[in-house]
Gaussian input, Z-matrix of N, CA and C with variables (Angstrom, degrees):
# hf/3-21g

backbone

0 1
 N
 C     1     B1
 C     2     B2     1     A1
 N     3     B3     2     A2     1     D1
 C     4     B4     3     A3     2     D2
 C     5     B5     4     A4     3     D3
 N     6     B6     5     A5     4     D4
 C     7     B7     6     A6     5     D5
 C     8     B8     7     A7     6     D6
 N     9     B9     8     A8     7     D7
 C    10    B10     9     A9     8     D8
 C    11    B11    10    A10     9     D9
 N    12    B12    11    A11    10    D10
 C    13    B13    12    A12    11    D11
 C    14    B14    13    A13    12    D12
 N    15    B15    14    A14    13    D13
 C    16    B16    15    A15    14    D14
 C    17    B17    16    A16    15    D15
 N    18    B18    17    A17    16    D16
 C    19    B19    18    A18    17    D17
 C    20    B20    19    A19    18    D18
 N    21    B21    20    A20    19    D19
 C    22    B22    21    A21    20    D20
 C    23    B23    22    A22    21    D21
 N    24    B24    23    A23    22    D22
 C    25    B25    24    A24    23    D23
 C    26    B26    25    A25    24    D24
 N    27    B27    26    A26    25    D25
 C    28    B28    27    A27    26    D26
 C    29    B29    28    A28    27    D27
 N    30    B30    29    A29    28    D28
 C    31    B31    30    A30    29    D29
 C    32    B32    31    A31    30    D30
 N    33    B33    32    A32    31    D31
 C    34    B34    33    A33    32    D32
 C    35    B35    34    A34    33    D33
 N    36    B36    35    A35    34    D34
 C    37    B37    36    A36    35    D35
 C    38    B38    37    A37    36    D36
 N    39    B39    38    A38    37    D37
 C    40    B40    39    A39    38    D38
 C    41    B41    40    A40    39    D39
 N    42    B42    41    A41    40    D40
 C    43    B43    42    A42    41    D41
 C    44    B44    43    A43    42    D42
 N    45    B45    44    A44    43    D43
 C    46    B46    45    A45    44    D44
 C    47    B47    46    A46    45    D45
 N    48    B48    47    A47    46    D46
 C    49    B49    48    A48    47    D47
 C    50    B50    49    A49    48    D48
 N    51    B51    50    A50    49    D49
 C    52    B52    51    A51    50    D50
 C    53    B53    52    A52    51    D51
 N    54    B54    53    A53    52    D52
 C    55    B55    54    A54    53    D53
 C    56    B56    55    A55    54    D54
 N    57    B57    56    A56    55    D55
 C    58    B58    57    A57    56    D56
 C    59    B59    58    A58    57    D57
 N    60    B60    59    A59    58    D58
 C    61    B61    60    A60    59    D59
 C    62    B62    61    A61    60    D60
 N    63    B63    62    A62    61    D61
 C    64    B64    63    A63    62    D62
 C    65    B65    64    A64    63    D63
 N    66    B66    65    A65    64    D64
 C    67    B67    66    A66    65    D65
 C    68    B68    67    A67    66    D66
 N    69    B69    68    A68    67    D67
 C    70    B70    69    A69    68    D68
 C    71    B71    70    A70    69    D69
 N    72    B72    71    A71    70    D70
 C    73    B73    72    A72    71    D71
 C    74    B74    73    A73    72    D72
 N    75    B75    74    A74    73    D73
 C    76    B76    75    A75    74    D74
 C    77    B77    76    A76    75    D75
 N    78    B78    77    A77    76    D76
 C    79    B79    78    A78    77    D77
 C    80    B80    79    A79    78    D78
 N    81    B81    80    A80    79    D79
 C    82    B82    81    A81    80    D80
 C    83    B83    82    A82    81    D81
 N    84    B84    83    A83    82    D82
 C    85    B85    84    A84    83    D83
 C    86    B86    85    A85    84    D84
 N    87    B87    86    A86    85    D85
 C    88    B88    87    A87    86    D86
 C    89    B89    88    A88    87    D87
 N    90    B90    89    A89    88    D88
 C    91    B91    90    A90    89    D89
 C    92    B92    91    A91    90    D90
 N    93    B93    92    A92    91    D91
 C    94    B94    93    A93    92    D92
 C    95    B95    94    A94    93    D93
 N    96    B96    95    A95    94    D94
 C    97    B97    96    A96    95    D95
 C    98    B98    97    A97    96    D96
 N    99    B99    98    A98    97    D97
 C   100   B100    99    A99    98    D98
 C   101   B101   100   A100    99    D99
 N   102   B102   101   A101   100   D100
 C   103   B103   102   A102   101   D101
 C   104   B104   103   A103   102   D102
 N   105   B105   104   A104   103   D103
 C   106   B106   105   A105   104   D104
 C   107   B107   106   A106   105   D105
 N   108   B108   107   A107   106   D106
 C   109   B109   108   A108   107   D107
 C   110   B110   109   A109   108   D108
 N   111   B111   110   A110   109   D109
 C   112   B112   111   A111   110   D110
 C   113   B113   112   A112   111   D111
 N   114   B114   113   A113   112   D112
 C   115   B115   114   A114   113   D113
 C   116   B116   115   A115   114   D114
 N   117   B117   116   A116   115   D115
 C   118   B118   117   A117   116   D116
 C   119   B119   118   A118   117   D117
 N   120   B120   119   A119   118   D118
 C   121   B121   120   A120   119   D119
 C   122   B122   121   A121   120   D120
 N   123   B123   122   A122   121   D121
 C   124   B124   123   A123   122   D122
 C   125   B125   124   A124   123   D123
 N   126   B126   125   A125   124   D124
 C   127   B127   126   A126   125   D125
 C   128   B128   127   A127   126   D126
 N   129   B129   128   A128   127   D127
 C   130   B130   129   A129   128   D128
 C   131   B131   130   A130   129   D129
 N   132   B132   131   A131   130   D130
 C   133   B133   132   A132   131   D131
 C   134   B134   133   A133   132   D132
 N   135   B135   134   A134   133   D133
 C   136   B136   135   A135   134   D134
 C   137   B137   136   A136   135   D135
 N   138   B138   137   A137   136   D136
 C   139   B139   138   A138   137   D137
 C   140   B140   139   A139   138   D138
 N   141   B141   140   A140   139   D139
 C   142   B142   141   A141   140   D140
 C   143   B143   142   A142   141   D141
 N   144   B144   143   A143   142   D142
 C   145   B145   144   A144   143   D143
 C   146   B146   145   A145   144   D144
 N   147   B147   146   A146   145   D145
 C   148   B148   147   A147   146   D146
 C   149   B149   148   A148   147   D147
 N   150   B150   149   A149   148   D148
 C   151   B151   150   A150   149   D149
 C   152   B152   151   A151   150   D150
 N   153   B153   152   A152   151   D151
 C   154   B154   153   A153   152   D152
 C   155   B155   154   A154   153   D153
 N   156   B156   155   A155   154   D154
 C   157   B157   156   A156   155   D155
 C   158   B158   157   A157   156   D156
 N   159   B159   158   A158   157   D157
 C   160   B160   159   A159   158   D158
 C   161   B161   160   A160   159   D159
 N   162   B162   161   A161   160   D160
 C   163   B163   162   A162   161   D161
 C   164   B164   163   A163   162   D162
 N   165   B165   164   A164   163   D163
 C   166   B166   165   A165   164   D164
 C   167   B167   166   A166   165   D165
 N   168   B168   167   A167   166   D166
 C   169   B169   168   A168   167   D167
 C   170   B170   169   A169   168   D168
 N   171   B171   170   A170   169   D169
 C   172   B172   171   A171   170   D170
 C   173   B173   172   A172   171   D171
 N   174   B174   173   A173   172   D172
 C   175   B175   174   A174   173   D173
 C   176   B176   175   A175   174   D174
 N   177   B177   176   A176   175   D175
 C   178   B178   177   A177   176   D176
 C   179   B179   178   A178   177   D177
 N   180   B180   179   A179   178   D178
 C   181   B181   180   A180   179   D179
 C   182   B182   181   A181   180   D180
 N   183   B183   182   A182   181   D181
 C   184   B184   183   A183   182   D182
 C   185   B185   184   A184   183   D183
 N   186   B186   185   A185   184   D184
 C   187   B187   186   A186   185   D185
 C   188   B188   187   A187   186   D186
 N   189   B189   188   A188   187   D187
 C   190   B190   189   A189   188   D188
 C   191   B191   190   A190   189   D189
 N   192   B192   191   A191   190   D190
 C   193   B193   192   A192   191   D191
 C   194   B194   193   A193   192   D192
 N   195   B195   194   A194   193   D193
 C   196   B196   195   A195   194   D194
 C   197   B197   196   A196   195   D195
 N   198   B198   197   A197   196   D196
 C   199   B199   198   A198   197   D197
 C   200   B200   199   A199   198   D198
 N   201   B201   200   A200   199   D199
 C   202   B202   201   A201   200   D200
 C   203   B203   202   A202   201   D201
 N   204   B204   203   A203   202   D202
 C   205   B205   204   A204   203   D203
 C   206   B206   205   A205   204   D204
 N   207   B207   206   A206   205   D205
 C   208   B208   207   A207   206   D206
 C   209   B209   208   A208   207   D207
 N   210   B210   209   A209   208   D208
 C   211   B211   210   A210   209   D209
 C   212   B212   211   A211   210   D210
 N   213   B213   212   A212   211   D211
 C   214   B214   213   A213   212   D212
 C   215   B215   214   A214   213   D213
 N   216   B216   215   A215   214   D214
 C   217   B217   216   A216   215   D215
 C   218   B218   217   A217   216   D216
 N   219   B219   218   A218   217   D217
 C   220   B220   219   A219   218   D218
 C   221   B221   220   A220   219   D219
 N   222   B222   221   A221   220   D220
 C   223   B223   222   A222   221   D221
 C   224   B224   223   A223   222   D222
 N   225   B225   224   A224   223   D223
 C   226   B226   225   A225   224   D224
 C   227   B227   226   A226   225   D225

   B1=1.4438
   B2=1.5291
   B3=1.3266
   B4=1.4580
   B5=1.5158
   B6=1.3188
   B7=1.4611
   B8=1.5234
   B9=1.3282
   B10=1.4567
   B11=1.5283
   B12=1.3183
   B13=1.4599
   B14=1.5171
   B15=1.3279
   B16=1.4680
   B17=1.5223
   B18=1.3212
   B19=1.4663
   B20=1.5301
   B21=1.3199
   B22=1.4631
   B23=1.5212
   B24=1.3122
   B25=1.4602
   B26=1.5234
   B27=1.3102
   B28=1.4571
   B29=1.5313
   B30=1.3099
   B31=1.4683
   B32=1.5291
   B33=1.3283
   B34=1.4711
   B35=1.5256
   B36=1.3302
   B37=1.4655
   B38=1.5241
   B39=1.3221
   B40=1.4648
   B41=1.5253
   B42=1.3293
   B43=1.4684
   B44=1.5179
   B45=1.3229
   B46=1.4662
   B47=1.5282
   B48=1.3246
   B49=1.4665
   B50=1.5295
   B51=1.3170
   B52=1.4662
   B53=1.5262
   B54=1.3256
   B55=1.4677
   B56=1.5297
   B57=1.3294
   B58=1.4731
   B59=1.5210
   B60=1.3320
   B61=1.4660
   B62=1.5154
   B63=1.3209
   B64=1.4627
   B65=1.5214
   B66=1.3142
   B67=1.4557
   B68=1.5108
   B69=1.3458
   B70=1.4636
   B71=1.5199
   B72=1.3212
   B73=1.4617
   B74=1.5217
   B75=1.3373
   B76=1.4632
   B77=1.5333
   B78=1.3336
   B79=1.4636
   B80=1.5298
   B81=1.3105
   B82=1.4781
   B83=1.5195
   B84=1.3037
   B85=1.4648
   B86=1.5287
   B87=1.3292
   B88=1.4580
   B89=1.5266
   B90=1.3228
   B91=1.4658
   B92=1.5207
   B93=1.3149
   B94=1.4697
   B95=1.5236
   B96=1.3267
   B97=1.4662
   B98=1.5239
   B99=1.3263
   B100=1.4685
   B101=1.5156
   B102=1.3118
   B103=1.4721
   B104=1.5271
   B105=1.3061
   B106=1.4688
   B107=1.5258
   B108=1.3244
   B109=1.4533
   B110=1.5234
   B111=1.3477
   B112=1.4680
   B113=1.5285
   B114=1.3290
   B115=1.4629
   B116=1.5284
   B117=1.3127
   B118=1.4656
   B119=1.5275
   B120=1.3253
   B121=1.4612
   B122=1.5222
   B123=1.3208
   B124=1.4604
   B125=1.5124
   B126=1.3158
   B127=1.4644
   B128=1.5273
   B129=1.3276
   B130=1.4604
   B131=1.5271
   B132=1.3294
   B133=1.4568
   B134=1.5230
   B135=1.3251
   B136=1.4579
   B137=1.5214
   B138=1.3152
   B139=1.4588
   B140=1.5297
   B141=1.3269
   B142=1.4612
   B143=1.5343
   B144=1.3344
   B145=1.4698
   B146=1.5248
   B147=1.3106
   B148=1.4645
   B149=1.5167
   B150=1.3104
   B151=1.4624
   B152=1.5205
   B153=1.3135
   B154=1.4672
   B155=1.5195
   B156=1.3169
   B157=1.4686
   B158=1.5229
   B159=1.3226
   B160=1.4650
   B161=1.5279
   B162=1.3226
   B163=1.4535
   B164=1.5207
   B165=1.3166
   B166=1.4612
   B167=1.5225
   B168=1.3320
   B169=1.4702
   B170=1.5241
   B171=1.3192
   B172=1.4678
   B173=1.5245
   B174=1.3296
   B175=1.4565
   B176=1.5267
   B177=1.3266
   B178=1.4678
   B179=1.5177
   B180=1.3132
   B181=1.4547
   B182=1.5280
   B183=1.3346
   B184=1.4592
   B185=1.5249
   B186=1.3359
   B187=1.4699
   B188=1.5264
   B189=1.2937
   B190=1.4685
   B191=1.5281
   B192=1.3045
   B193=1.4509
   B194=1.5203
   B195=1.3269
   B196=1.4534
   B197=1.5109
   B198=1.3230
   B199=1.4645
   B200=1.5211
   B201=1.3113
   B202=1.4656
   B203=1.5251
   B204=1.3263
   B205=1.4638
   B206=1.5294
   B207=1.3191
   B208=1.4587
   B209=1.5258
   B210=1.3317
   B211=1.4549
   B212=1.5258
   B213=1.3243
   B214=1.4667
   B215=1.5209
   B216=1.3123
   B217=1.4646
   B218=1.5158
   B219=1.3117
   B220=1.4575
   B221=1.5199
   B222=1.3264
   B223=1.4629
   B224=1.5243
   B225=1.3270
   B226=1.4702
   B227=1.5080
   A1=110.69
   A2=117.19
   A3=121.19
   A4=113.94
   A5=118.53
   A6=121.92
   A7=113.10
   A8=117.52
   A9=120.82
   A10=110.31
   A11=114.78
   A12=120.06
   A13=109.03
   A14=116.89
   A15=118.19
   A16=111.42
   A17=115.61
   A18=119.47
   A19=111.44
   A20=117.59
   A21=121.50
   A22=109.38
   A23=116.05
   A24=121.47
   A25=109.24
   A26=115.44
   A27=120.91
   A28=107.47
   A29=119.09
   A30=121.06
   A31=113.18
   A32=117.28
   A33=119.75
   A34=110.73
   A35=116.96
   A36=120.53
   A37=109.92
   A38=116.67
   A39=120.96
   A40=109.99
   A41=116.88
   A42=121.16
   A43=111.44
   A44=117.07
   A45=120.88
   A46=110.69
   A47=116.94
   A48=120.70
   A49=110.72
   A50=116.90
   A51=120.24
   A52=110.72
   A53=116.65
   A54=120.70
   A55=110.45
   A56=116.86
   A57=120.66
   A58=111.06
   A59=117.84
   A60=121.97
   A61=113.92
   A62=117.90
   A63=120.08
   A64=110.99
   A65=114.75
   A66=120.74
   A67=115.55
   A68=118.26
   A69=119.00
   A70=111.00
   A71=115.93
   A72=121.72
   A73=111.07
   A74=116.31
   A75=121.21
   A76=109.40
   A77=118.30
   A78=120.81
   A79=113.61
   A80=117.32
   A81=119.70
   A82=111.09
   A83=117.12
   A84=120.98
   A85=110.65
   A86=116.56
   A87=120.90
   A88=109.98
   A89=117.03
   A90=120.89
   A91=111.08
   A92=117.51
   A93=121.21
   A94=110.67
   A95=117.59
   A96=120.36
   A97=110.57
   A98=115.50
   A99=119.37
   A100=111.49
   A101=116.75
   A102=120.52
   A103=110.60
   A104=116.70
   A105=120.79
   A106=110.59
   A107=116.82
   A108=120.82
   A109=110.78
   A110=116.90
   A111=120.21
   A112=110.51
   A113=116.78
   A114=121.20
   A115=111.92
   A116=116.90
   A117=121.19
   A118=113.50
   A119=118.13
   A120=120.44
   A121=114.72
   A122=117.18
   A123=121.47
   A124=116.81
   A125=117.99
   A126=120.37
   A127=110.32
   A128=115.16
   A129=120.71
   A130=109.44
   A131=114.38
   A132=121.95
   A133=108.04
   A134=116.52
   A135=121.29
   A136=109.54
   A137=116.34
   A138=120.24
   A139=111.84
   A140=117.48
   A141=119.97
   A142=110.94
   A143=116.83
   A144=119.91
   A145=114.57
   A146=117.13
   A147=120.45
   A148=110.29
   A149=115.46
   A150=120.81
   A151=111.35
   A152=114.05
   A153=120.44
   A154=109.48
   A155=116.33
   A156=120.36
   A157=112.33
   A158=116.86
   A159=120.45
   A160=111.72
   A161=117.75
   A162=121.56
   A163=113.37
   A164=115.96
   A165=120.40
   A166=114.59
   A167=118.79
   A168=120.04
   A169=110.86
   A170=117.15
   A171=119.83
   A172=110.68
   A173=116.81
   A174=121.07
   A175=111.12
   A176=116.58
   A177=121.12
   A178=114.40
   A179=117.12
   A180=119.54
   A181=114.71
   A182=117.30
   A183=118.95
   A184=112.40
   A185=117.71
   A186=120.05
   A187=113.59
   A188=116.63
   A189=123.05
   A190=114.00
   A191=116.24
   A192=121.10
   A193=107.76
   A194=116.63
   A195=120.12
   A196=111.61
   A197=115.23
   A198=120.95
   A199=108.78
   A200=117.20
   A201=121.34
   A202=113.69
   A203=118.23
   A204=120.49
   A205=111.46
   A206=117.71
   A207=120.72
   A208=110.70
   A209=115.71
   A210=119.93
   A211=112.13
   A212=116.92
   A213=120.53
   A214=111.79
   A215=116.60
   A216=120.56
   A217=111.26
   A218=116.70
   A219=118.70
   A220=111.85
   A221=117.88
   A222=119.86
   A223=110.60
   A224=116.26
   A225=119.84
   A226=110.09
   D1=-39.02
   D2=-178.55
   D3=-67.52
   D4=-14.65
   D5=-179.24
   D6=-96.35
   D7=-3.47
   D8=-178.04
   D9=-84.15
   D10=139.27
   D11=174.41
   D12=-82.53
   D13=152.11
   D14=178.48
   D15=-64.74
   D16=152.95
   D17=-178.93
   D18=-74.56
   D19=-24.55
   D20=177.03
   D21=-132.39
   D22=150.85
   D23=177.72
   D24=-125.62
   D25=148.83
   D26=173.43
   D27=-58.24
   D28=133.22
   D29=-177.39
   D30=-58.65
   D31=-26.20
   D32=177.48
   D33=-67.65
   D34=-34.41
   D35=177.90
   D36=-69.59
   D37=-42.07
   D38=177.71
   D39=-58.91
   D40=-46.65
   D41=179.78
   D42=-63.17
   D43=-40.46
   D44=179.52
   D45=-64.74
   D46=-43.87
   D47=178.43
   D48=-62.04
   D49=-41.02
   D50=177.92
   D51=-64.42
   D52=-37.97
   D53=177.46
   D54=-62.39
   D55=-44.93
   D56=-179.85
   D57=-64.38
   D58=-32.34
   D59=-177.61
   D60=-87.79
   D61=-10.12
   D62=-175.57
   D63=-62.22
   D64=128.54
   D65=176.35
   D66=86.21
   D67=-6.78
   D68=-179.19
   D69=-159.59
   D70=141.09
   D71=171.43
   D72=-105.56
   D73=7.61
   D74=179.51
   D75=-73.89
   D76=118.38
   D77=-177.99
   D78=-55.93
   D79=-34.91
   D80=178.98
   D81=-67.00
   D82=-41.10
   D83=178.88
   D84=-65.97
   D85=-40.60
   D86=179.04
   D87=-64.47
   D88=-45.34
   D89=178.42
   D90=-62.43
   D91=-39.79
   D92=178.83
   D93=-63.52
   D94=-39.00
   D95=177.00
   D96=-63.72
   D97=-38.77
   D98=176.89
   D99=-63.14
   D100=-45.97
   D101=178.05
   D102=-59.49
   D103=-43.53
   D104=179.74
   D105=-63.30
   D106=-39.51
   D107=-179.74
   D108=-64.37
   D109=-45.18
   D110=177.72
   D111=-59.87
   D112=-44.05
   D113=-178.65
   D114=-64.76
   D115=-37.11
   D116=-175.80
   D117=-82.07
   D118=-11.03
   D119=-172.65
   D120=-115.40
   D121=24.01
   D122=169.70
   D123=69.99
   D124=31.27
   D125=178.24
   D126=-76.55
   D127=145.62
   D128=177.39
   D129=-130.38
   D130=158.65
   D131=178.80
   D132=-101.76
   D133=134.75
   D134=179.36
   D135=-143.32
   D136=143.30
   D137=176.56
   D138=-84.58
   D139=-7.02
   D140=178.43
   D141=-138.40
   D142=61.28
   D143=-177.05
   D144=-84.97
   D145=-6.77
   D146=-174.10
   D147=97.58
   D148=-177.64
   D149=-177.01
   D150=-87.06
   D151=173.39
   D152=174.04
   D153=-109.57
   D154=30.95
   D155=-178.58
   D156=-57.08
   D157=-32.89
   D158=-179.66
   D159=-80.75
   D160=-6.96
   D161=178.18
   D162=99.95
   D163=170.97
   D164=-175.72
   D165=-67.64
   D166=-23.86
   D167=-179.83
   D168=-62.95
   D169=-36.52
   D170=178.24
   D171=-61.68
   D172=-43.25
   D173=177.29
   D174=-63.89
   D175=-47.26
   D176=-175.31
   D177=-68.09
   D178=-38.08
   D179=-169.00
   D180=-116.04
   D181=-7.17
   D182=-178.74
   D183=-125.23
   D184=-66.19
   D185=-174.36
   D186=-73.90
   D187=-46.50
   D188=179.77
   D189=56.25
   D190=27.85
   D191=171.71
   D192=-138.34
   D193=136.92
   D194=-177.13
   D195=-170.35
   D196=-178.64
   D197=174.43
   D198=-117.21
   D199=-170.45
   D200=-169.53
   D201=-52.23
   D202=-40.14
   D203=-178.69
   D204=-64.34
   D205=-36.16
   D206=178.16
   D207=-63.39
   D208=-47.79
   D209=-179.12
   D210=-66.42
   D211=-43.06
   D212=-179.96
   D213=-64.56
   D214=-41.59
   D215=179.81
   D216=-63.59
   D217=-44.99
   D218=-178.05
   D219=-70.76
   D220=-32.95
   D221=175.76
   D222=-64.71
   D223=-40.56
   D224=179.44
   D225=-64.46

């Protein structure tokens, strides 16, 4: 169950993924764009950021603070 992707995604996540993939299908280039986006958008690391019950869109577009599970989930 933990390996299944959700059946629907927030449209903002879809748009962000398309932005990261624009111009290249190289996984390294896509990952680098993601890293640059996190760095440019004020994300912080915290050991007590709260849960992800509301989903990854809340982390990406509202809270922007999390720990490893938040970042890994949103990258996936």
